[in-house]
C-alpha positions as CSV (number, residue, x, y, z in Angstrom):
1,X,-45.1,-231.2,37.4
2,X,-46.4,-234.2,37.0
3,X,-49.3,-233.0,39.0
4,X,-49.4,-230.0,36.7
5,X,-49.3,-232.0,33.2
6,X,-51.8,-234.5,34.8
7,X,-54.5,-231.5,35.8
8,X,-53.9,-229.8,32.4
9,X,-53.4,-232.8,30.4
10,X,-52.2,-233.2,27.0
11,X,-52.1,-229.5,25.7
12,X,-49.8,-228.8,28.3
13,X,-47.3,-232.2,28.2
14,X,-47.0,-231.4,23.8
15,X,-46.0,-227.5,25.2
16,X,-43.6,-228.4,27.7
17,X,-41.9,-230.8,25.0
18,X,-42.0,-227.8,22.4
19,X,-40.7,-225.4,24.9
20,X,-38.2,-227.2,26.7
21,X,-37.0,-229.8,24.8
22,X,-33.5,-230.0,26.2
23,X,-35.2,-230.1,29.6
24,X,-33.9,-233.7,31.5
25,X,-37.1,-233.3,34.1
26,X,-39.4,-232.5,31.5
27,X,-38.4,-235.7,29.2
28,X,-38.8,-238.4,32.6
29,X,-42.5,-237.0,32.3
30,X,-43.3,-239.6,30.3
31,X,-46.7,-239.9,28.3
32,X,-47.0,-243.5,30.3
33,X,-47.3,-242.4,33.6
34,X,-49.9,-239.8,32.8
35,X,-52.7,-242.0,31.3
36,X,-54.2,-243.0,34.8
37,X,-53.6,-239.0,35.5
38,X,-55.0,-237.9,32.2
39,X,-58.6,-240.5,32.7
40,X,-59.8,-238.4,35.2
41,X,-59.6,-235.1,33.3
42,X,-62.6,-235.7,31.4
43,X,-65.2,-233.6,31.6
44,X,-63.2,-230.3,33.2
45,X,-63.6,-226.9,32.8
46,X,-62.4,-225.6,29.3
47,X,-58.3,-225.5,28.8
48,X,-56.5,-222.5,29.8
49,X,-54.3,-222.0,26.9
50,X,-52.6,-218.7,28.8
51,X,-51.4,-220.2,31.8
52,X,-50.5,-223.6,30.3
53,X,-48.6,-222.0,27.6
54,X,-46.9,-219.1,30.6
55,X,-46.1,-222.6,32.5
56,X,-44.4,-224.1,29.5
57,X,-42.2,-221.3,29.1
58,X,-41.2,-220.9,32.9
59,X,-41.3,-224.6,33.7
60,X,-37.3,-224.5,34.7
61,X,-38.3,-221.6,36.8
62,X,-41.7,-222.8,38.1
63,X,-40.6,-226.4,39.2
64,X,-36.5,-225.8,40.1
65,X,-36.0,-228.3,43.0
66,X,-34.3,-224.7,45.0
67,X,-38.1,-223.8,45.5
68,X,-38.4,-227.2,48.1
69,X,-35.6,-225.8,50.5
70,X,-37.6,-222.6,52.9
71,X,-35.8,-220.7,55.1
72,X,-37.1,-221.0,59.0
73,X,-36.2,-219.1,61.6
74,X,-36.1,-220.5,65.2
75,X,-39.2,-220.8,66.4
76,X,-38.8,-221.0,70.2
77,X,-36.4,-218.2,70.1
78,X,-37.8,-215.7,72.8
79,X,-37.3,-212.6,70.4
80,X,-39.9,-214.0,67.8
81,X,-42.6,-213.3,70.2
82,X,-42.3,-209.5,70.7
83,X,-42.1,-209.1,66.6
84,X,-45.1,-211.2,66.0
85,X,-48.3,-213.0,67.8
86,X,-47.5,-216.7,68.4
87,X,-50.8,-218.2,68.4
88,X,-51.8,-222.2,69.9
89,X,-52.6,-224.7,67.2
90,X,-55.9,-223.6,65.8
91,X,-57.6,-227.3,67.3
92,X,-57.1,-225.9,70.7
93,X,-59.6,-223.5,70.1
94,X,-61.9,-226.1,68.2
95,X,-63.7,-229.4,68.9
96,X,-61.3,-231.7,66.8
97,X,-62.0,-235.1,67.7
98,X,-59.6,-237.0,68.9
99,X,-59.1,-239.8,66.2
100,X,-59.5,-236.8,63.6
101,X,-56.1,-235.4,65.1
102,X,-54.1,-238.4,65.2
103,X,-55.1,-239.3,61.7
104,X,-53.7,-235.9,60.4
105,X,-50.7,-235.8,62.7
106,X,-49.8,-239.1,61.0
107,X,-50.7,-237.8,57.7
108,X,-48.9,-235.0,57.5
109,X,-45.3,-236.3,59.9
110,X,-42.5,-236.6,58.1
111,X,-39.1,-238.0,58.4
112,X,-36.8,-235.1,59.6
113,X,-39.6,-233.0,61.6
114,X,-38.5,-232.1,64.8
115,X,-40.7,-233.6,68.2
116,X,-40.4,-232.8,71.5
117,X,-41.8,-235.7,74.5
118,X,-41.1,-236.5,77.9
119,X,-39.0,-240.2,78.3
120,X,-41.5,-242.9,79.5
121,X,-39.7,-245.8,80.0
122,X,-36.1,-246.5,79.3
123,X,-34.9,-250.0,78.1
124,X,-32.0,-252.0,77.0
125,X,-32.5,-251.1,73.4
126,X,-33.2,-247.8,74.2
127,X,-35.9,-245.3,75.3
128,X,-40.1,-244.5,74.7
129,X,-40.7,-241.3,74.9
130,X,-44.2,-239.6,74.6
131,X,-44.7,-236.9,71.8
132,X,-45.8,-233.7,73.7
133,X,-45.4,-231.1,70.8
134,X,-43.8,-230.8,67.4
135,X,-40.6,-228.8,67.7
136,X,-40.3,-227.5,63.8
137,X,-42.7,-225.4,61.4
138,X,-45.7,-227.6,61.9
139,X,-48.0,-227.0,64.1
140,X,-50.6,-229.5,66.1
141,X,-52.5,-230.0,69.3
142,X,-50.8,-233.7,70.1
143,X,-49.9,-233.8,73.8
144,X,-53.1,-235.5,74.8
145,X,-53.3,-238.2,71.8
146,X,-50.4,-240.1,73.8
147,X,-48.3,-240.9,70.5
148,X,-45.4,-243.1,71.3
149,X,-42.1,-242.6,69.6
150,X,-39.2,-245.1,69.8
151,X,-35.1,-243.9,70.2
152,X,-33.1,-246.7,70.2
153,X,-29.9,-247.0,71.6
154,X,-27.9,-246.9,68.2
155,X,-29.5,-243.4,67.8
156,X,-28.5,-242.1,71.0
157,X,-25.2,-240.3,71.3
158,X,-21.9,-242.0,72.8
159,X,-19.9,-239.4,75.7
160,X,-17.2,-241.3,76.6
161,X,-15.5,-244.6,75.8
162,X,-17.2,-246.9,78.2
163,X,-20.2,-245.6,79.2
164,X,-23.7,-246.6,78.7
165,X,-25.3,-243.9,76.6
166,X,-28.6,-244.3,78.5
167,X,-27.8,-243.5,81.5
168,X,-28.0,-240.1,80.5
169,X,-31.7,-240.2,80.7
170,X,-34.4,-240.7,83.1
171,X,-38.2,-240.9,83.0
172,X,-40.0,-237.7,82.8
173,X,-36.7,-236.4,81.0
174,X,-37.7,-233.9,78.3
175,X,-36.3,-234.6,74.7
176,X,-36.1,-232.9,71.9
177,X,-35.4,-235.3,68.7
178,X,-35.7,-235.5,65.1
179,X,-37.8,-238.4,63.6
180,X,-36.1,-241.5,61.6
181,X,-38.7,-243.3,60.7
182,X,-42.3,-243.1,60.1
183,X,-44.6,-246.3,60.3
184,X,-48.5,-244.5,59.2
185,X,-49.9,-247.9,59.1
186,X,-48.6,-249.5,62.3
187,X,-48.9,-245.6,63.6
188,X,-44.7,-246.3,65.0
189,X,-42.6,-243.8,64.9
190,X,-38.6,-244.0,65.3
191,X,-36.3,-241.2,66.6
192,X,-32.8,-240.5,66.9
193,X,-30.6,-237.8,68.5
194,X,-27.8,-237.3,66.5
195,X,-27.0,-233.7,65.3
196,X,-26.2,-235.2,61.7
197,X,-29.9,-235.7,61.2
198,X,-30.9,-232.2,62.0
199,X,-32.3,-229.8,58.6
200,X,-29.4,-227.9,57.6
201,X,-30.8,-224.5,58.8
202,X,-31.5,-225.8,62.0
203,X,-28.0,-227.1,62.8
204,X,-27.7,-225.1,65.2
205,X,-30.1,-226.8,67.5
206,X,-29.2,-228.9,70.6
207,X,-31.0,-232.7,70.6
208,X,-31.5,-234.6,73.4
209,X,-32.6,-233.3,77.3
210,X,-34.0,-229.9,77.2
211,X,-35.6,-227.3,80.2
212,X,-38.8,-226.2,80.5
213,X,-37.6,-222.8,78.6
214,X,-36.7,-224.7,75.3
215,X,-39.9,-225.5,74.5
216,X,-41.9,-223.9,71.5
217,X,-43.5,-220.6,71.9
218,X,-46.8,-221.8,70.7
219,X,-46.8,-224.9,72.9
220,X,-45.7,-223.0,76.1
221,X,-49.2,-220.4,75.2
222,X,-50.9,-223.8,75.2
223,X,-50.0,-223.8,79.2
224,X,-51.5,-220.5,79.7
225,X,-55.0,-221.3,77.9
226,X,-56.7,-222.6,80.7
227,X,-60.4,-223.6,79.6
228,X,-59.5,-223.8,75.8
229,X,-63.5,-223.6,75.7
230,X,-63.8,-220.2,77.2
231,X,-60.8,-218.4,75.3
232,X,-61.7,-217.2,71.7
233,X,-59.2,-216.9,68.8
234,X,-59.8,-213.0,69.1
235,X,-59.0,-212.8,72.8
236,X,-55.5,-214.3,73.4
237,X,-54.4,-212.3,69.9
238,X,-54.8,-209.4,71.5
239,X,-53.4,-210.4,74.4
240,X,-50.0,-211.4,72.9
241,X,-47.5,-208.7,72.9
242,X,-45.9,-209.5,69.3
243,X,-49.7,-207.8,68.3
244,X,-49.4,-204.9,69.2
245,X,-45.9,-204.5,67.4
246,X,-46.1,-201.8,64.5
247,X,-43.3,-203.5,62.3
248,X,-45.6,-206.8,62.4
249,X,-46.5,-206.7,58.4
250,X,-42.4,-205.7,57.5
251,X,-41.0,-208.8,59.5
252,X,-43.6,-211.2,58.8
253,X,-43.0,-210.4,54.9
254,X,-39.1,-210.8,55.5
255,X,-39.8,-214.0,57.2
256,X,-41.6,-215.1,54.1
257,X,-39.0,-213.9,51.9
258,X,-41.3,-211.3,50.4
259,X,-40.5,-207.8,49.5
260,X,-43.4,-205.0,49.4
261,X,-41.7,-203.6,45.9
262,X,-41.8,-207.1,44.0
263,X,-45.0,-209.1,43.2
264,X,-45.7,-210.7,46.2
265,X,-46.6,-214.4,46.3
266,X,-46.2,-217.3,48.7
267,X,-45.4,-219.5,45.7
268,X,-41.8,-219.5,45.6
269,X,-41.9,-220.3,42.4
270,X,-43.2,-217.3,41.1
271,X,-40.7,-215.1,43.6
272,X,-38.3,-215.2,41.0
273,X,-36.8,-212.1,39.6
274,X,-37.0,-213.5,36.0
275,X,-40.7,-212.9,35.0
276,X,-41.5,-209.3,33.5
277,X,-44.9,-207.5,33.8
278,X,-46.0,-209.3,30.9
279,X,-46.1,-212.7,32.5
280,X,-48.3,-211.5,35.4
281,X,-50.8,-208.1,34.1
282,X,-52.9,-209.7,31.6
283,X,-54.8,-212.7,32.8
284,X,-54.1,-211.9,36.5
285,X,-56.1,-208.7,35.8
286,X,-58.8,-210.0,33.9
287,X,-59.2,-212.8,36.9
288,X,-59.0,-210.0,39.6
289,X,-61.5,-207.6,37.6
290,X,-64.2,-210.2,37.4
291,X,-63.7,-210.9,41.3
292,X,-64.1,-207.3,41.8
293,X,-66.9,-206.9,39.3
294,X,-68.7,-209.7,41.1
295,X,-68.6,-208.4,44.5
296,X,-70.1,-204.9,43.1
297,X,-72.9,-207.2,41.4
298,X,-73.6,-208.9,44.7
299,X,-73.7,-205.4,46.7
300,X,-76.3,-204.5,44.0
301,X,-78.7,-207.2,44.6
302,X,-78.7,-206.7,48.3
303,X,-79.9,-203.1,47.7
304,X,-82.0,-204.4,44.6
305,X,-83.8,-206.8,47.2
306,X,-84.4,-203.7,50.0
307,X,-85.9,-201.2,47.1
308,X,-82.9,-199.0,47.0
309,X,-82.7,-199.0,43.2
310,X,-80.5,-196.5,42.3
311,X,-78.3,-197.5,44.5
312,X,-78.2,-200.9,42.9
313,X,-78.1,-199.7,39.4
314,X,-74.6,-197.4,40.9
315,X,-73.3,-200.8,41.8
316,X,-74.0,-202.5,38.9
317,X,-72.6,-199.7,36.4
318,X,-69.2,-199.9,38.7
319,X,-69.0,-203.4,37.9
320,X,-69.5,-202.7,34.3
321,X,-66.4,-200.1,34.6
322,X,-64.5,-202.9,36.1
323,X,-64.9,-205.4,33.6
324,X,-67.4,-204.5,31.0
325,X,-68.3,-208.2,29.9
326,X,-69.3,-209.3,32.9
327,X,-72.2,-211.3,32.5
328,X,-73.9,-211.1,36.1
329,X,-73.5,-207.5,36.4
330,X,-75.1,-207.1,32.4
331,X,-78.2,-209.8,33.5
332,X,-78.6,-207.9,36.7
333,X,-78.5,-204.7,35.4
334,X,-81.1,-205.8,32.4
335,X,-83.5,-206.7,35.0
336,X,-83.5,-203.9,36.8
337,X,-83.9,-201.6,33.6
338,X,-86.8,-204.2,32.5
339,X,-88.3,-203.4,36.2
340,X,-88.3,-199.4,35.5
341,X,-90.0,-200.1,32.4
342,X,-86.9,-199.1,29.9
343,X,-87.0,-202.6,28.1
344,X,-85.1,-201.6,25.0
345,X,-81.9,-200.5,27.3
346,X,-83.0,-203.9,29.4
347,X,-83.1,-206.2,26.0
348,X,-79.6,-204.7,24.9
349,X,-77.7,-205.5,28.1
350,X,-79.5,-209.2,28.1
351,X,-78.2,-209.3,24.5
352,X,-74.9,-208.5,25.0
353,X,-74.7,-211.0,28.1
354,X,-75.8,-213.8,25.7
355,X,-73.1,-213.3,23.5
356,X,-70.6,-213.4,26.2
357,X,-72.4,-216.6,27.6
358,X,-74.5,-217.9,25.1
359,X,-75.9,-220.7,27.5
360,X,-76.5,-218.2,30.4
361,X,-80.0,-219.2,31.5
362,X,-81.2,-216.6,33.8
363,X,-80.2,-213.9,30.5
364,X,-82.0,-216.4,28.0
365,X,-85.2,-216.2,30.4
366,X,-85.2,-212.6,31.1
367,X,-84.6,-211.7,27.6
368,X,-87.7,-213.9,26.2
369,X,-89.8,-212.4,29.1
370,X,-88.8,-208.5,28.1
371,X,-89.6,-209.1,24.5
372,X,-92.8,-210.3,25.6
373,X,-93.6,-207.4,27.3
374,X,-91.8,-205.1,24.4
375,X,-93.9,-206.5,21.6
376,X,-97.2,-205.6,24.3
377,X,-95.8,-202.1,23.7
378,X,-95.4,-202.2,20.2
379,X,-98.7,-203.5,19.7
380,X,-100.6,-201.1,21.7
381,X,-98.8,-198.0,19.6
382,X,-100.0,-200.4,16.2
383,X,-96.4,-201.0,15.3
384,X,-97.4,-204.5,14.9
385,X,-94.2,-205.7,12.4
386,X,-92.2,-204.7,15.2
387,X,-94.3,-206.3,17.7
388,X,-94.2,-209.5,15.5
389,X,-90.8,-209.3,15.6
390,X,-90.2,-209.4,18.9
391,X,-92.1,-212.6,19.5
392,X,-90.2,-213.9,17.0
393,X,-86.9,-213.5,18.4
394,X,-88.2,-215.1,22.3
395,X,-89.5,-218.1,20.4
396,X,-85.8,-218.7,18.5
397,X,-84.3,-218.2,21.9
398,X,-86.8,-220.6,23.5
399,X,-88.8,-222.4,21.3
400,X,-91.2,-224.0,24.4
401,X,-91.8,-220.1,25.4
402,X,-95.4,-220.6,25.3
403,X,-95.9,-216.7,26.3
404,X,-94.3,-216.0,23.3
405,X,-96.1,-218.6,21.2
406,X,-99.8,-217.0,22.2
407,X,-98.5,-213.9,22.2
408,X,-97.6,-214.4,18.3
409,X,-100.7,-215.9,17.5
410,X,-103.1,-213.7,19.1
411,X,-101.4,-210.9,17.3
412,X,-101.4,-212.7,13.8
413,X,-105.0,-213.1,14.4
414,X,-105.3,-209.5,15.4
415,X,-103.2,-208.4,11.8
416,X,-105.6,-211.3,10.0
417,X,-108.4,-209.2,11.0
418,X,-106.9,-205.7,10.2
419,X,-106.0,-207.1,7.4
420,X,-109.3,-207.9,6.3
421,X,-110.8,-204.7,7.5
422,X,-108.8,-202.5,5.7
423,X,-109.3,-204.6,2.2
424,X,-113.3,-204.3,3.5
425,X,-112.5,-200.4,3.7
426,X,-111.0,-200.5,0.9
427,X,-113.8,-201.6,-1.8
428,X,-116.1,-199.5,-0.2
429,X,-114.3,-196.9,-1.0
430,X,-114.2,-197.8,-4.2
431,X,-117.6,-198.5,-4.7
432,X,-118.3,-194.9,-3.3
433,X,-116.0,-193.5,-6.1
434,X,-117.7,-195.1,-8.9
435,X,-120.9,-193.9,-7.9
436,X,-119.9,-190.3,-7.5
437,X,-118.2,-190.9,-10.7
438,X,-121.2,-191.8,-12.5
439,X,-123.7,-189.1,-10.9
440,X,-121.0,-186.3,-12.4
441,X,-121.4,-187.9,-15.9
442,X,-125.2,-188.0,-15.7
443,X,-124.9,-184.2,-14.8
444,X,-122.3,-183.5,-17.5
445,X,-124.4,-184.9,-20.0
446,X,-127.3,-183.4,-18.7
447,X,-125.6,-180.2,-19.3
448,X,-124.2,-180.9,-22.5
449,X,-127.8,-181.9,-23.8
450,X,-129.0,-178.5,-22.3
């Protein structure tokens, strides 16, 4: 909850307080604690009020402590290998430096994690084991790192009143243990063999000496790799028996606690039945529509570059059917219209794009260029006033657009000359009318005298 408020800032904090004012956990998130978190939030993108309101309304569900516990199944159960593909740790197929592997191991390992190793030496105070694998949900390639853990004698259960508990162990024995202490700075680990240290869902596991058959399936998969450099992820995947299981999807959905008939999510807090459709639909659909529309735009751009203009137009139209206000689709379609000479349609698309996103650089740039081109067409049609409006609009969008400035100056000179020409013609017509009128008058007078 602190991370969420630290990301969204004081707006979310105030919403949480007003919506969940009786929630003790929310009251504990004090403004003093958030000072440092909020300091780093400057210059972040605009707040998403809908998301913040949703978090505030559902905070008691989203941040419920019950979501921390996840159900796990025993990974080295033979049946699971038939149900789905058990793969080696991914770094086995990558060139990951040992220092990085070691760093990530000590970053992610926690108390309560299960480890497997071989006894390397036995002392009076306990025995040391070299780790070869992790036994729980976390999978890492650690055998080559030679990480050592100590199991103190007090953490070895005694099987008799007078027997030495360490007498049951020999160098080379495979041991399954639970991490008791982690010293990340000095890279020291301490383990225990007491069953009480096991997580509740793994309480049936045996700690202490194990056989090779008890090793995790992913570790046994490592042993069959041979030369990892010659292997690929696909090859290993297709070789596994579980990959061919037609019920793999259903099994994995059940393993993750997801039901096909409900809104699926890997976030435990969003798998609750207490959320109604209105909590998901609008914001999620808007985000998905924008994403799908952008894919269509990218496909359209590829068609445009290849000269397939009809296919490009179809993709742009499809994008705008999905998301009518998609700026990228409007700009791309406008550019295509301009290329084909449909300048009015291009201008219309660029205008819509700028209404949605006034700061879109390409939309503004293309609109200015198209307005100048359209102004040129209008000049040829002798629609000088309309052409002037186009140039003025381009300059209003970008005062530094030299093409529009030059076109406007040229048009005004042309209009001035045209006006002067018309005035001259008008004066000449007036003189002609005066001369003809005088001539007519003289004729009338002659007739009158006669």
